RODO-2510 file (C-alpha; in nm, 4 decimals, decimal comma):
residues 528
     n   res          X          Y          Z
     1     m     2,2676     0,4622     3,4278
     2     l     2,2507     0,3405     3,0675
     3     k     2,2887     0,6339     2,8313
     4     a     2,1738     0,6732     2,4730
     5     k     2,4230     0,7907     2,2130
     6     f     2,2982     1,1208     2,0703
     7     i     2,4631     1,2191     1,7423
     8     s     2,4030     1,4514     1,4475
     9     a     2,2495     1,3380     1,1193
    10     r     2,5919     1,3810     0,9554
    11     e     2,7514     1,1540     1,2142
    12     a     2,4740     0,8996     1,1595
    13     a     2,5464     0,8971     0,7848
    14     e     2,9128     0,8269     0,8548
    15     m     2,8157     0,5035     1,0333
    16     f     2,7134     0,3383     0,7043
    17     e     2,9614     0,1167     0,5209
    18     d     2,9716     0,0192     0,1528
    19     g     2,7839    -0,2886     0,0365
    20     k     2,5566    -0,3196     0,3397
    21     t     2,1791    -0,3702     0,3673
    22     v     1,9727    -0,0757     0,4876
    23     c     1,6151    -0,1207     0,6144
    24     p     1,4143     0,1976     0,6825
    25     i     1,0735     0,1619     0,8517
    26     a     0,8061     0,3996     0,7185
    27     m     0,5039     0,4199     0,4861
    28     t     0,4482     0,7019     0,2340
    29     l     0,6242     0,9837     0,4236
    30     v     0,4848     0,8719     0,7602
    31     s     0,7729     0,7994     1,0026
    32     a     1,0402     0,8521     0,7360
    33     s     1,3773     0,9355     0,8958
    34     e     1,4212     1,2348     0,6680
    35     s     1,7155     1,3948     0,8514
    36     i     1,9219     1,0760     0,8276
    37     l     1,8222     0,9984     0,4680
    38     k     1,9166     1,3502     0,3555
    39     a     2,2513     1,3250     0,5314
    40     l     2,3176     0,9876     0,3675
    41     e     2,2439     1,1346     0,0251
    42     k     2,4701     1,4339     0,0922
    43     r     2,7560     1,2097     0,1986
    44     f     2,7239     0,9904    -0,1114
    45     l     2,7079     1,2856    -0,3507
    46     e     3,0150     1,4438    -0,1890
    47     t     3,2314     1,1345    -0,1316
    48     g     3,0848     0,8429    -0,3285
    49     h     3,0247     0,6546    -0,0020
    50     p     2,8487     0,4530     0,1116
    51     n     2,7874     0,2753    -0,2179
    52     n     2,6476    -0,0515    -0,3572
    53     l     2,3921    -0,0714    -0,0773
    54     t     2,0935    -0,3050    -0,0679
    55     l     1,7764    -0,1149     0,0173
    56     l     1,5097    -0,3304     0,1835
    57     h     1,1711    -0,1707     0,2533
    58     s     0,8264    -0,3155     0,3131
    59     c     0,6259    -0,0085     0,2075
    60     g     0,6607     0,2749    -0,0368
    61     q     0,8366     0,5528     0,1562
    62     s     0,8193     0,8809    -0,0292
    63     d     0,5961     1,1662    -0,1442
    64     r     0,7662     1,1859    -0,4861
    65     q     1,0437     1,4064    -0,3420
    66     r     1,1463     1,2995     0,0074
    67     g     1,1907     0,9707     0,1941
    68     i     1,3853     0,6987     0,0159
    69     q     1,3885     0,9100    -0,2999
    70     h     1,7108     1,0466    -0,1433
    71     l     1,8755     0,7087    -0,2057
    72     a     1,7779     0,6896    -0,5732
    73     h     2,1187     0,7475    -0,7321
    74     e     2,2977     0,5015    -0,9576
    75     g     2,5810     0,3377    -0,7665
    76     f     2,4445     0,4446    -0,4283
    77     v     2,2074     0,1456    -0,4162
    78     k     2,2959    -0,1699    -0,6072
    79     r     1,9810    -0,3667    -0,5208
    80     i     1,6347    -0,2609    -0,4109
    81     i     1,3960    -0,5099    -0,2511
    82     g     1,0624    -0,3467    -0,1862
    83     s     0,6913    -0,3515    -0,2476
    84     h     0,5782    -0,0190    -0,3913
    85     w     0,7311     0,2704    -0,5875
    86     g     0,4224     0,4560    -0,7115
    87     l     0,5215     0,7723    -0,5208
    88     q     0,8919     0,7323    -0,6026
    89     p     0,9437     0,8441    -0,9641
    90     r     1,3254     0,8299    -0,9558
    91     w     1,3138     0,4707    -0,8360
    92     m     1,0684     0,3787    -1,1120
    93     d     1,2991     0,5424    -1,3652
    94     m     1,6072     0,3616    -1,2317
    95     i     1,4278     0,0276    -1,2402
    96     a     1,2997     0,0907    -1,5937
    97     e     1,6485     0,1920    -1,7121
    98     n     1,8199    -0,1102    -1,5490
    99     q     2,0267     0,1112    -1,3209
   100     v     1,9532    -0,1064    -1,0176
   101     e     1,8693    -0,4689    -0,9408
   102     a     1,5011    -0,4679    -0,8469
   103     y     1,2869    -0,7233    -0,6662
   104     c     0,9230    -0,6598    -0,5809
   105     m     0,7703    -0,8601    -0,2944
   106     p     0,4277    -0,8337    -0,1281
   107     q     0,4315    -0,5644     0,1373
   108     g     0,2887    -0,7805     0,4144
   109     q     0,5334    -1,0613     0,3450
   110     i     0,8318    -0,8276     0,3836
   111     a     0,6942    -0,6782     0,7056
   112     q     0,6251    -1,0243     0,8468
   113     l     0,9652    -1,1472     0,7273
   114     y     1,1227    -0,9033     0,9740
   115     r     0,9401    -1,0839     1,2532
   116     s     1,0450    -1,4259     1,1216
   117     m     1,4072    -1,3129     1,1024
   118     a     1,3809    -1,1676     1,4530
   119     c     1,2654    -1,5105     1,5757
   120     g     1,5793    -1,6722     1,4342
   121     l     1,4002    -1,8411     1,1429
   122     p     1,5524    -1,8785     0,7940
   123     g     1,2532    -1,7059     0,6365
   124     k     0,8769    -1,7395     0,6248
   125     m     0,6337    -1,9605     0,4362
   126     s     0,3078    -1,8331     0,2940
   127     k     0,0577    -1,8975     0,0196
   128     v     0,0574    -1,5256    -0,0569
   129     g     0,2054    -1,4669    -0,4012
   130     l     0,1353    -1,8109    -0,5509
   131     g     0,0302    -1,7728    -0,9131
   132     t     0,1354    -1,4083    -0,9309
   133     f     0,4467    -1,2429    -1,0718
   134     v     0,6163    -1,3065    -0,7346
   135     d     0,6026    -1,6831    -0,7934
   136     p     0,9490    -1,7921    -0,9198
   137     r     0,7787    -2,0077    -1,1850
   138     l     0,6506    -1,6827    -1,3384
   139     e     0,8830    -1,3861    -1,2721
   140     g     1,0119    -1,4323    -0,9180
   141     g     0,9385    -1,0676    -0,8419
   142     k     1,2211    -0,9559    -1,0736
   143     m     1,1187    -0,6233    -1,2205
   144     n     1,3727    -0,5579    -1,4970
   145     d     1,6180    -0,7249    -1,7322
   146     r     1,9127    -0,6546    -1,5043
   147     t     1,7549    -0,8742    -1,2369
   148     r     1,6195    -1,1475    -1,4639
   149     n     1,9096    -1,3954    -1,4303
   150     l     1,9936    -1,3252    -1,0666
   151     p     1,9100    -1,5762    -0,7889
   152     d     1,5511    -1,6040    -0,6678
   153     l     1,4686    -1,4581    -0,3275
   154     v     1,1572    -1,6754    -0,3044
   155     d     1,1299    -2,0542    -0,3375
   156     v     0,8350    -2,2849    -0,4010
   157     m     0,7960    -2,5466    -0,1286
   158     t     0,5511    -2,8252    -0,0466
   159     w     0,4284    -2,8924     0,3068
   160     k     0,1886    -3,1819     0,3726
   161     g     0,0872    -3,1915     0,0092
   162     e     0,0184    -2,8176    -0,0273
   163     e     0,2235    -2,5578    -0,2131
   164     y     0,3653    -2,2507    -0,0428
   165     l     0,6150    -1,9793    -0,1229
   166     f     0,9159    -1,9475     0,1060
   167     y     1,0469    -1,5929     0,1502
   168     n     1,4153    -1,6238     0,2425
   169     a     1,5756    -1,4182     0,5195
   170     i     1,7570    -1,0983     0,4137
   171     p     2,0160    -1,0012     0,6788
   172     i     1,9823    -0,6372     0,7900
   173     d     2,2905    -0,4277     0,8690
   174     y     2,1192    -0,0955     0,9457
   175     c     1,7597    -0,0352     1,0547
   176     l     1,6282     0,3228     1,0488
   177     i     1,3300     0,4057     1,2697
   178     r     1,1520     0,7229     1,3754
   179     g     0,9638     0,8245     1,6855
   180     t     0,8207     1,1185     1,8740
   181     a     1,0135     1,1420     2,2016
   182     v     1,3274     0,9669     2,3217
   183     d     1,4617     0,9789     2,6742
   184     e     1,8235     0,9914     2,7875
   185     m     1,8314     0,6113     2,7991
   186     g     1,7098     0,5901     2,4369
   187     n     1,3556     0,4650     2,5009
   188     l     1,1472     0,5754     2,2016
   189     t     0,7768     0,6626     2,1807
   190     t     0,5642     0,7073     1,8678
   191     d     0,2709     0,9027     2,0160
   192     e     0,2560     1,1698     1,7453
   193     e     0,3288     0,9349     1,4557
   194     a     0,0285     0,8572     1,2353
   195     m     0,1038     0,4809     1,2160
   196     k     0,2492     0,2122     1,4429
   197     l     0,4192     0,0272     1,1541
   198     e     0,6590    -0,2642     1,2209
   199     a     0,9388    -0,0785     1,3944
   200     l     1,0082    -0,3277     1,6732
   201     a     1,0078    -0,6261     1,4353
   202     g     1,2592    -0,4481     1,2110
   203     v     1,4768    -0,3590     1,5089
   204     f     1,4814    -0,7161     1,6391
   205     a     1,5554    -0,8489     1,2882
   206     a     1,8567    -0,6191     1,2627
   207     k     1,9782    -0,7230     1,6081
   208     r     1,9489    -1,0896     1,5117
   209     f     2,2155    -1,0266     1,2450
   210     g     2,4302    -0,7940     1,4544
   211     g     2,2989    -0,4863     1,2778
   212     k     2,2849    -0,1264     1,3976
   213     v     1,9636     0,0622     1,4828
   214     i     1,9524     0,4389     1,4313
   215     a     1,6499     0,6395     1,5453
   216     q     1,5283     0,9873     1,4572
   217     a     1,3132     1,1659     1,7175
   218     k     1,1414     1,5017     1,7582
   219     y     1,1843     1,5575     2,1324
   220     r     1,4423     1,4650     2,3969
   221     a     1,2996     1,3727     2,7380
   222     q     1,4319     1,2997     3,0840
   223     t     1,4660     0,9306     3,1688
   224     g     1,1638     0,8058     3,3600
   225     t     0,9225     1,0701     3,2284
   226     l     0,7836     0,8618     2,9398
   227     n     0,4820     0,6377     2,9961
   228     p     0,6243     0,2843     2,9575
   229     k     0,3142     0,1816     2,7615
   230     s     0,3998     0,4499     2,5082
   231     v     0,7507     0,3164     2,4482
   232     t     0,7594     0,1407     2,1112
   233     v     1,1291     0,0491     2,1093
   234     p     1,3297     0,0091     2,4332
   235     g     1,6495     0,2110     2,4348
   236     v     1,8792    -0,0890     2,4850
   237     f     1,8165    -0,1826     2,1195
   238     i     1,8961     0,1604     1,9744
   239     d     2,2590     0,2306     1,8861
   240     a     2,2292     0,5993     1,8061
   241     v     1,9692     0,8766     1,8190
   242     v     1,9368     1,1828     1,5969
   243     i     1,7193     1,4652     1,7304
   244     c     1,5701     1,6380     1,4269
   245     d     1,6813     2,0003     1,4159
   246     n     1,4216     2,1060     1,1568
   247     p     1,0990     1,9201     1,2458
   248     q     0,8722     2,1344     1,0261
   249     e     1,0600     2,0073     0,7214
   250     d     1,2248     1,6803     0,8231
   251     h     0,9891     1,5320     1,0840
   252     r     0,6508     1,5825     0,9248
   253     q     0,3622     1,3672     1,0398
   254     t     0,2840     1,3204     0,6701
   255     s     0,3632     1,4926     0,3427
   256     s     0,0813     1,7489     0,3437
   257     w     0,1160     1,8797     0,6997
   258     f     0,3556     1,8919     0,9930
   259     f     0,1245     1,7675     1,2692
   260     d    -0,2505     1,7161     1,3161
   261     p    -0,3526     1,5424     1,6416
   262     s    -0,6708     1,4025     1,4851
   263     y    -0,4521     1,1629     1,2813
   264     s    -0,2601     1,0273     1,5803
   265     g    -0,5435     0,9865     1,8281
   266     q    -0,5017     1,2927     2,0505
   267     l    -0,8115     1,4665     1,9093
   268     r    -1,1362     1,3907     1,7268
   269     v    -1,2811     1,6473     1,4896
   270     p    -1,6567     1,6900     1,4266
   271     l    -1,7610     1,4784     1,1291
   272     t    -1,9230     1,7867     0,9778
   273     e    -1,5725     1,9313     0,9353
   274     i    -1,4739     1,6445     0,7040
   275     e    -1,5857     1,7689     0,3652
   276     a    -1,7477     1,5407     0,1093
   277     p    -1,5498     1,5268    -0,2178
   278     p    -1,7041     1,6979    -0,5223
   279     f    -1,8803     1,4812    -0,7776
   280     n    -1,6596     1,3517    -1,0582
   281     v    -1,5943     1,0228    -1,2345
   282     r    -1,3851     0,8882    -0,9471
   283     k    -1,6616     0,9597    -0,6977
   284     y    -1,9158     0,7974    -0,9303
   285     i    -1,7051     0,4790    -0,9485
   286     a    -1,6643     0,4824    -0,5693
   287     r    -2,0396     0,5232    -0,5180
   288     r    -2,1157     0,2252    -0,7400
   289     a    -1,8445     0,0219    -0,5669
   290     c    -1,9939     0,1059    -0,2249
   291     m    -2,3166    -0,0629    -0,3319
   292     e    -2,1286    -0,3930    -0,2819
   293     i    -2,1056    -0,3248     0,0951
   294     y    -2,3366    -0,4848     0,3516
   295     s    -2,4045    -0,3823     0,7101
   296     g    -2,1445    -0,5147     0,9542
   297     a    -1,8804    -0,5759     0,6869
   298     i    -1,5109    -0,5257     0,7583
   299     i    -1,3698    -0,3588     0,4501
   300     n    -1,0226    -0,2666     0,3272
   301     l    -0,9294     0,0317     0,1140
   302     g    -0,6359     0,0169    -0,1261
   303     t    -0,4651     0,3073    -0,2996
   304     g    -0,6287     0,5215    -0,5666
   305     i    -1,0064     0,5527    -0,5916
   306     p    -1,0702     0,3232    -0,2915
   307     n    -0,8673     0,5212    -0,0367
   308     d    -0,9311     0,8601    -0,1932
   309     m    -1,3062     0,8206    -0,2346
   310     v    -1,4717     0,5094    -0,0864
   311     g    -1,4177     0,6067     0,2785
   312     k    -1,5351     0,9614     0,2141
   313     v    -1,8482     0,8334     0,0371
   314     c    -1,9223     0,6108     0,3374
   315     n    -1,8874     0,9118     0,5679
   316     e    -2,1101     1,1297     0,3493
   317     e    -2,3749     0,8567     0,3351
   318     g    -2,3704     0,8143     0,7148
   319     i    -2,2721     0,4464     0,7235
   320     s    -1,9263     0,4778     0,8820
   321     d    -2,0511     0,3284     1,2107
   322     d    -2,2353     0,0419     1,0377
   323     i    -1,9207    -0,1040     0,8818
   324     m    -1,5540    -0,1134     0,9818
   325     v    -1,3116     0,0505     0,7435
   326     t    -0,9535    -0,0787     0,7626
   327     v    -0,6333     0,0128     0,5828
   328     e    -0,3206    -0,2017     0,5487
   329     s    -0,1199     0,0340     0,7705
   330     g    -0,3273    -0,0803     1,0713
   331     m    -0,6105     0,1746     1,0719
   332     y    -0,9613     0,0935     1,2015
   333     g    -1,2439     0,3365     1,1343
   334     g    -1,2073     0,7055     1,0645
   335     v    -1,1963     0,8958     0,7364
   336     q    -0,8899     0,8448     0,5193
   337     a    -0,6640     1,1262     0,4043
   338     g    -0,5897     0,9553     0,0718
   339     g    -0,3681     1,0594    -0,2167
   340     i    -0,0083     1,1299    -0,1268
   341     d    -0,0998     1,0793     0,2414
   342     f    -0,2283     0,7237     0,1937
   343     g    -0,2588     0,5025     0,5001
   344     i    -0,3676     0,7510     0,7662
   345     a    -0,7107     0,8603     0,8871
   346     q    -0,8860     1,1061     1,1158
   347     n    -1,1049     0,9969     1,4082
   348     l    -0,9743     0,6406     1,4304
   349     y    -1,1234     0,3773     1,6599
   350     a    -0,8061     0,1692     1,6703
   351     m    -0,4516     0,1572     1,5345
   352     i    -0,2473    -0,1644     1,5328
   353     p     0,1002    -0,2453     1,3958
   354     h     0,1291    -0,2868     1,0207
   355     h     0,2600    -0,6471     1,0178
   356     e    -0,0157    -0,7569     1,2581
   357     q    -0,2802    -0,6032     1,0331
   358     m    -0,1370    -0,8173     0,7545
   359     d    -0,1841    -1,1250     0,9778
   360     y    -0,5578    -1,0627     0,9550
   361     y    -0,5585    -1,0023     0,5804
   362     n    -0,3417    -1,3107     0,5142
   363     g    -0,5295    -1,5384     0,7531
   364     a    -0,8997    -1,4800     0,8113
   365     g    -0,9200    -1,2483     0,5110
   366     v    -1,1119    -0,9196     0,5040
   367     d    -1,4824    -0,9324     0,4106
   368     i    -1,4477    -0,6893     0,1183
   369     t    -1,1429    -0,5194    -0,0256
   370     f    -1,1630    -0,2261    -0,2659
   371     m    -0,8588    -0,2031    -0,4927
   372     g    -0,7435    -0,0122    -0,7971
   373     a    -0,6470    -0,1925    -1,1169
   374     g    -0,4556    -0,1309    -1,4371
   375     e    -0,5543    -0,4169    -1,6685
   376     l    -0,8174    -0,6921    -1,6753
   377     d    -0,7756    -0,9840    -1,9159
   378     e    -1,0076    -1,2544    -2,0464
   379     e    -0,8984    -1,5030    -1,7770
   380     g    -0,9870    -1,2564    -1,5016
   381     n    -0,6216    -1,1794    -1,4260
   382     v    -0,5566    -0,8253    -1,3044
   383     n    -0,2381    -0,6247    -1,3497
   384     a    -0,1983    -0,3476    -1,0926
   385     t     0,1799    -0,3483    -1,0628
   386     k     0,3606    -0,2814    -1,3911
   387     m     0,2477    -0,0721    -1,6874
   388     g     0,5005    -0,0911    -1,9683
   389     k     0,8416    -0,0326    -1,8106
   390     r     0,6960     0,1609    -1,5182
   391     c     0,6909    -0,0483    -1,2000
   392     t     0,4600     0,0851    -0,9336
   393     g     0,4893    -0,2449    -0,7461
   394     a     0,2443    -0,4467    -0,5411
   395     g     0,2274    -0,2769    -0,2031
   396     g    -0,0285    -0,4716    -0,0016
   397     f    -0,2331    -0,5601    -0,3117
   398     i    -0,1355    -0,9289    -0,3305
   399     d    -0,1521    -0,9901     0,0458
   400     i    -0,5039    -0,8497     0,0654
   401     t    -0,6734    -0,9548    -0,2592
   402     q    -0,5577    -1,3160    -0,2488
   403     n    -0,7438    -1,3941     0,0736
   404     a    -1,0298    -1,1419     0,0778
   405     k    -1,3763    -1,2936     0,0747
   406     k    -1,4782    -1,0407    -0,1896
   407     v    -1,2652    -0,8186    -0,4139
   408     v    -1,4056    -0,5031    -0,5726
   409     f    -1,1717    -0,3490    -0,8280
   410     c    -1,2351     0,0215    -0,8915
   411     a    -1,0940     0,1738    -1,2094
   412     a    -1,1723     0,3854    -1,5121
   413     f    -1,2585     0,1776    -1,8202
   414     t    -0,9837     0,3366    -2,0327
   415     a    -0,6742     0,5356    -1,9371
   416     s    -0,4951     0,8460    -2,0558
   417     g    -0,7158     1,1345    -2,1603
   418     a    -1,0750     1,0170    -2,1073
   419     e    -1,3268     1,2932    -2,0334
   420     y    -1,6869     1,2622    -1,9136
   421     s    -1,9970     1,4668    -1,8490
   422     f    -2,2841     1,3794    -1,6180
   423     s    -2,6545     1,4583    -1,6062
   424     p    -2,9519     1,3164    -1,4134
   425     g    -2,9972     1,0812    -1,7074
   426     g    -2,6519     0,9299    -1,6978
   427     i    -2,2930     0,9557    -1,8137
   428     k    -2,1602     1,0702    -2,1514
   429     i    -1,8126     0,9937    -2,2865
   430     e    -1,6883     1,3299    -2,4188
   431     k    -1,3399     1,2054    -2,5062
   432     e    -1,2175     0,8480    -2,5076
   433     g    -0,9015     0,7401    -2,3307
   434     t    -0,6171     0,6312    -2,5559
   435     v    -0,5117     0,3251    -2,3518
   436     r    -0,7282     0,0145    -2,3335
   437     k    -0,7421    -0,1565    -1,9958
   438     m    -0,9501    -0,4587    -2,1011
   439     v    -0,6774    -0,6628    -2,2673
   440     k    -0,6329    -1,0092    -2,4120
   441     k    -0,3468    -1,0928    -2,1752
   442     a    -0,2364    -0,8907    -1,8729
   443     a     0,1259    -0,7733    -1,8903
   444     q     0,1826    -0,8911    -1,5330
   445     i    -0,0286    -1,1073    -1,3035
   446     s    -0,0936    -0,9254    -0,9767
   447     f    -0,4229    -1,1070    -0,9155
   448     n    -0,4710    -1,4592    -1,0501
   449     g    -0,8160    -1,4869    -1,2066
   450     p    -0,8228    -1,8652    -1,2661
   451     a    -0,7182    -1,9278    -0,9038
   452     a    -0,9954    -1,6986    -0,7803
   453     r    -1,2477    -1,8737    -1,0039
   454     k    -1,1364    -2,2152    -0,8817
   455     k    -1,1941    -2,1306    -0,5158
   456     g    -1,5173    -1,9397    -0,5793
   457     q    -1,3882    -1,6006    -0,4666
   458     k    -1,6324    -1,3161    -0,5296
   459     v    -1,4763    -1,0624    -0,7661
   460     v    -1,6377    -0,7480    -0,9080
   461     y    -1,4777    -0,5009    -1,1478
   462     v    -1,6434    -0,1561    -1,1315
   463     t    -1,5830     0,1101    -1,3964
   464     e    -1,7670     0,4307    -1,4815
   465     r    -1,9543     0,2677    -1,7692
   466     a    -1,9859    -0,1026    -1,6894
   467     v    -1,9623    -0,3572    -1,4105
   468     f    -1,8126    -0,7037    -1,4607
   469     e    -1,8098    -1,0076    -1,2340
   470     l    -1,5700    -1,3000    -1,2352
   471     k    -1,7684    -1,6223    -1,2512
   472     s    -1,6615    -1,9860    -1,2873
   473     e    -1,7224    -1,9561    -1,6616
   474     g    -1,5169    -1,6367    -1,6994
   475     v    -1,5543    -1,2575    -1,7072
   476     v    -1,9232    -1,1613    -1,7223
   477     l    -2,0665    -0,8177    -1,8058
   478     t    -2,3472    -0,7671    -1,5531
   479     e    -2,4359    -0,3968    -1,5590
   480     i    -2,4281    -0,0948    -1,7885
   481     a    -2,4321     0,2615    -1,6563
   482     p    -2,7192     0,4911    -1,7635
   483     g    -2,6362     0,6733    -2,0862
   484     i    -2,3783     0,4163    -2,2032
   485     d    -2,4033     0,2281    -2,5327
   486     m    -2,2989    -0,1316    -2,4615
   487     e    -2,1503    -0,2029    -2,8046
   488     k    -1,9874     0,1331    -2,8849
   489     d    -1,8722     0,2387    -2,5381
   490     v    -1,7870    -0,1006    -2,3879
   491     l    -1,7585    -0,4114    -2,6047
   492     d    -1,5938    -0,2406    -2,9036
   493     l    -1,3207    -0,1094    -2,6717
   494     m    -1,2269    -0,4481    -2,5259
   495     d    -0,9566    -0,6779    -2,6625
   496     f    -1,1635    -0,9779    -2,5581
   497     r    -1,5330    -1,0545    -2,5671
   498     p    -1,6781    -1,1062    -2,2186
   499     l    -1,9846    -1,3111    -2,1508
   500     v    -2,2952    -1,0945    -2,1223
   501     s    -2,5323    -1,1734    -1,8384
   502     k    -2,8836    -1,2846    -1,9315
   503     n    -2,9937    -1,0544    -1,6507
   504     l    -2,7941    -0,7518    -1,7657
   505     k    -2,8902    -0,4529    -1,5503
   506     t    -2,8881    -0,0790    -1,6009
   507     g    -2,7151     0,1035    -1,3169
   508     s    -2,8992     0,3288    -1,0750
   509     a    -2,9540     0,6922    -1,1773
   510     d    -2,9468     0,7779    -0,8044
   511     l    -2,5669     0,7651    -0,8232
   512     f    -2,5707     1,0993    -1,0092
   513     k    -2,7507     1,2864    -0,7292
   514     d    -2,6014     1,5755    -0,5383
   515     g    -2,5615     1,4910    -0,1719
   516     p    -2,6297     1,1443    -0,0253
   517     f    -2,7767     0,8984    -0,2786
   518     g    -2,9276     0,6456    -0,0351
   519     l    -2,6411     0,4032     0,0278
   520     r    -2,7613     0,3375     0,3821
   521     d    -3,0842     0,1791     0,2574
   522     t    -2,8869    -0,0315     0,0096
   523     i    -2,6428    -0,1804     0,2597
   524     f    -2,9122    -0,2729     0,5109
   525     a    -3,1025    -0,4547     0,2362
   526     r    -2,7980    -0,6634     0,1373
   527     k    -2,6744    -0,9795     0,3050
   528     a    -2,3109    -1,0895     0,3244
***
């Protein structure tokens, strides 16, 4: 009988050689191979090996402390190719201080690149990223000065008269995956994991280049006792298995808890147990953003206010079964955990692999996506990826916004220190933020406003004091919140002068109510 090779985390770390490419499969802390990553860090700190690695990852994989934060040491990793570092402060510091070569690519394109590499292709072509900082005619995804003069990882190509980006193959030497149970033959299930991710695509990509696959699992099972439909990766493709010896710490379902079956489909909790968030400025923005929904819409929730608040508002308003909420990780329905546990949800209706979810976002395009934003400029460009030297990265932002039928950006009007008070009559700015977000020119183009205007994409920018829409003629102010002075609180704090709609509206005072504000009536009155 074929037998899996069971080893310790220390022995797994000793398998890694200097200068190789490592590809861990995870998102936030979900499915992070913590035991192996910690052992790798320990080996490097004690011996200086392995060193000069290339770290390739499709998603952000940390909770500010764990995950690929363990690899964030100068000299340990020479080059990082990833999509998001917002929950990885040491990586953001290293990128800002030029301690590592850093490329940022759209999350979906990296995940799908694994599949293209697995198929034996030299890379993948896509329109995703055209006109953004990923485009080599702009920045080529290079996130610091150290990377600026290095070769491009993405090329511009023309096929039948149309422009595309070509994401070149990146050979994988080691692929790290995580599962729930593994049998004596090495067959791996992911039943208690909170996402399906792109584990098999990453495994096949590594095998295409002769790479090694190392798995971390929680349980060891007898061969033949696992349901074959539950097996995510067949054991013949796994070179070594580490059984986690401290699951409470190193095999957590997500950062905030060890295991909750309502996030992996083994249990549904009563909706009454899912508490509505307290009223604050973020909830107010989410409520106004939700007024853009219509019955039957398929929506997507990005990080920040969208994932933390929009789904919970929909649940509180009783419309969760009248729309379909999706998240880039492959979630359908449910109520999102949000925050540091982004990408997972309770009471799901369906869960599909991450790279296949991106097929939908890249192709058909979601009906409405709700996204956070850092800067909006006079051309309608949005920067959500780099503020000063700090690189949070794109995540799935570019993949999703570029093809969505409607984009609703959700963000505070100013940043850093703003304070507000609310009453039935409206909102009052008690203290103004010190950083302007309405700028003359965005520091980095994450969303291309002129391209969106050219194709007639619907774009709305919702803040706590004003709502803007992107029209063919430019950025248009369409709505002012109750209690807000248009000149003093909005226009005087913008580095450009937007157009002001002839039909300028005052926002609904119902948004300040305690309890449900009547969203259900609004969405059934609106057409797509």
